[in-house]
C-alpha positions in Angstrom: 27.1 41.0 12.2 24.8 40.1 9.4 21.0 38.9 9.8 21.4 36.1 8.4 24.4 35.0 10.3 22.8 35.5 13.6 20.1 33.3 12.9 22.6 30.7 12.2 22.8 30.9 16.3 18.9 32.1 16.8 17.5 29.4 19.6 14.2 30.9 19.5 11.0 28.6 19.6 13.3 25.8 20.7 13.1 23.9 24.4 16.8 22.6 25.9 17.3 20.7 29.1 21.0 21.1 30.6 21.3 18.4 33.4 23.7 20.0 36.1 22.5 23.6 35.2 22.5 25.5 38.9 26.0 26.1 38.8 29.1 25.8 36.7 29.4 24.8 33.1 25.9 23.7 33.1 24.6 27.3 34.6 26.6 29.5 31.9 25.3 26.7 29.1 21.6 27.2 30.3 21.8 31.2 30.5 23.6 31.5 26.7 20.9 29.0 25.6 18.2 31.2 26.9 19.8 34.3 25.6 19.7 32.8 22.6 16.3 32.4 22.5 15.7 29.3 24.0 13.0 28.2 27.1 15.2 25.9 29.2 14.9 22.9 31.8 17.5 23.8 34.7 17.9 20.8 37.0 20.2 19.7 39.5 19.5 17.8 43.2 18.7 21.1 44.9 15.4 23.0 44.0 16.6 26.3 45.6 19.8 26.2 43.5 17.7 25.7 40.1 15.0 28.8 41.2 17.9 30.9 41.9 19.2 30.3 37.7 15.7 30.3 36.7 15.4 33.6 38.7 18.6 34.5 36.6 17.1 33.7 33.7 13.5 35.5 33.7 15.1 38.8 34.8 17.4 38.7 31.4 13.8 38.1 30.2 13.8 34.5 29.3 11.8 31.8 30.0 12.8 28.7 31.8 11.7 25.9 34.1 13.6 24.6 37.5 13.1 20.8 38.1 14.9 19.1 41.3 16.1 15.5 39.9 18.9 12.9 41.2 20.5 11.9 37.9 21.2 8.5 39.6 17.6 7.5 39.6 16.5 5.7 36.6 13.4 7.7 36.5 15.3 10.9 36.1 15.4 10.9 32.5 11.5 10.8 32.0 10.6 13.2 34.6 13.1 15.5 32.6 10.9 15.0 29.6 7.8 15.0 30.9 8.4 18.3 32.6 10.0 20.1 29.4 7.3 19.4 27.4 4.8 19.5 30.1 5.6 23.1 30.3 6.9 24.5 27.1 5.0 21.7 24.4 8.3 20.8 22.8 11.6 19.4 23.5 14.7 20.5 20.9 17.8 20.1 22.8 19.3 18.1 25.3 22.6 18.3 27.5 24.0 15.6 29.8 26.0 17.8 31.7 25.5 16.1 35.1 28.2 14.4 36.8 29.6 13.0 39.9 33.2 13.5 40.3 33.5 10.7 42.6 36.9 8.7 42.0 38.6 5.9 43.1 42.2 4.2 42.9 42.6 0.7 41.6 43.0 -0.9 45.5 39.4 1.4 46.4 37.0 0.0 43.5 34.2 -1.4 45.3 30.8 -2.4 43.4 28.6 0.3 45.2 30.6 2.9 44.5 31.3 1.5 40.8 27.5 1.5 39.9 27.1 4.6 41.4 29.5 6.8 39.7 28.6 4.9 35.9 25.0 5.3 36.9 25.0 8.8 37.3 27.3 9.7 34.7 27.0 7.0 32.1 23.5 5.4 32.3 21.8 8.4 33.0 22.4 10.7 29.8 21.7 7.1 27.9 18.3 7.0 29.8 17.6 10.4 29.0 18.1 10.5 25.8 16.0 7.4 25.2 13.1 9.4 26.7 13.7 12.0 25.1 14.2 10.7 21.3 10.4 10.7 20.0 10.5 14.8 20.9 13.9 15.3 19.4 13.1 13.8 16.2 9.5 15.3 15.9 10.7 19.0 16.2 12.8 18.6 13.1 16.2 20.1 15.0 16.9 17.7 17.6 20.6 18.1 19.2 22.4 16.1 21.9 25.4 17.4 23.4 27.4 15.4 25.9 29.8 16.9 28.1 33.0 15.3 28.7 36.7 16.2 30.0 39.8 15.9 28.2 40.9 13.6 31.7 39.6 10.8 29.0 42.7 11.7 26.9 45.4 10.7 28.9 46.3 8.0 31.7 45.5 8.9 34.9 46.6 6.8 38.2 44.3 6.3 41.0 41.4 7.8 38.9 39.4 4.2 37.6 35.8 6.0 37.5 35.8 9.8 36.1 38.2 9.3 33.3 37.0 5.8 31.9 33.2 7.2 32.1 33.7 10.1 30.1 36.0 7.8 27.8 33.0 5.7 27.2 30.6 8.6 26.7 33.0 9.7 24.0 32.4 6.4 22.1 28.3 6.3 23.0 28.5 9.9 21.3 29.7 8.5 18.1 27.1 5.2 18.6 24.4 7.4 19.0 25.2 9.6 16.1 25.1 6.9 13.4 22.1 5.5 15.3 19.9 8.8 15.8 21.3 10.9 12.2 18.2 8.9 10.5 16.3 10.7 12.9 17.5 14.0 12.1 18.9 14.0 15.5 23.0 15.6 15.7 25.0 14.0 18.5 28.2 15.8 19.4 30.3 16.6 22.9 32.7 18.7 24.1 35.4 17.8 25.8 36.3 20.6 28.7 39.6 21.4 29.7 40.3 23.2 33.4 37.4 26.2 33.9 37.1 28.3 36.8 34.3 26.2 38.2 33.4 26.1 42.3 33.8 22.1 41.3 37.6 22.9 40.1 38.6 25.6 42.6 37.5 22.9 45.4 39.6 20.1 44.2 42.8 22.1 43.2 44.7 25.0 44.9 45.8 28.0 43.1 49.3 26.5 42.9 47.8 23.8 41.2 45.5 25.9 38.9 48.6 28.2 38.2 50.2 25.2 37.0 48.0 24.3 34.2 47.7 28.0 33.5 51.0 28.1 32.3 51.5 25.0 30.9 48.6 25.0 28.3 49.3 27.5 24.9 46.9 30.6 25.7 48.0 30.4 28.9 44.5 30.6 30.6 42.1 28.6 32.8 38.4 29.0 30.8 36.3 30.9 32.4 32.3 28.7 32.5 31.1 31.6 29.6 33.7 30.8 27.4 32.3 27.7 26.8 28.7 29.1 26.0 29.8 29.4 21.9 31.0 26.3 21.3 27.6 24.6 23.1 25.5 27.0 21.1 27.7 26.0 17.5 26.8 22.3 18.3 23.1 22.9 19.4 21.8 25.2 16.5 21.0 25.5 13.0 25.1 27.0 12.8 26.1 23.2 13.6 23.9 21.7 11.0 26.1 19.6 9.7 28.0 18.8 12.4 27.2 15.4 14.5 29.2 12.6 15.8 32.1 15.1 16.8 34.0 15.8 19.9 34.7 19.3 19.9 38.1 19.5 22.9 37.6 23.2 24.4 40.9 23.0 26.2 43.2 26.1 25.7 45.2 24.0 23.8 46.1 21.8 26.7 46.0 18.5 24.6 47.3 19.9 21.7 
């Protein structure tokens, strides 16, 4: 590849926070960003899992910091930003990936679980973005990526938390793009289909996964590393004209 093209995807000198990055899609994105040159803050509830991911990044020659936070805590966004800037001196990229998959059918919706699900999955990205805003603006290359789900695109009986939350975050992505664009901050989202993560393989049987594989145009279930390319596009200078966009990565399942 021509050197100028490679430079478009280079994250050297930039710093990224990736929430929910000790496993699954978040872990793949964080490791991919580190390979592209970014210093990465790895966060999840479990410090040992974060440290394991950091060790893998450092063994590969990258830089990373482990920070254990509960994204249901309103103070977590500020804590992550302070840790990133304290360790690496700046902040350029925020990936809102952490989520709880807690769900309820309509007849079991209650105030406590509703507030918990919406707080972690929707309010916490808002608070993290607001805490990060001045740093993203100062660096001149600010990029925010919100991780959604194709579950937001169709009626899903018995699921009255997760799909509506992701639909709301898609709308918020567009609003953030309009508000933060004049500050030089791009805001986009990725809407993944079915990827082979621990969460997915625990939630669905092999038969269900085979059905999903056989009914999408590419006839495949995604590997987490296959989300790195789309995320790198939206985080890097290669995506310098892209904001307010929801990029669907689902093997054509919603085509």
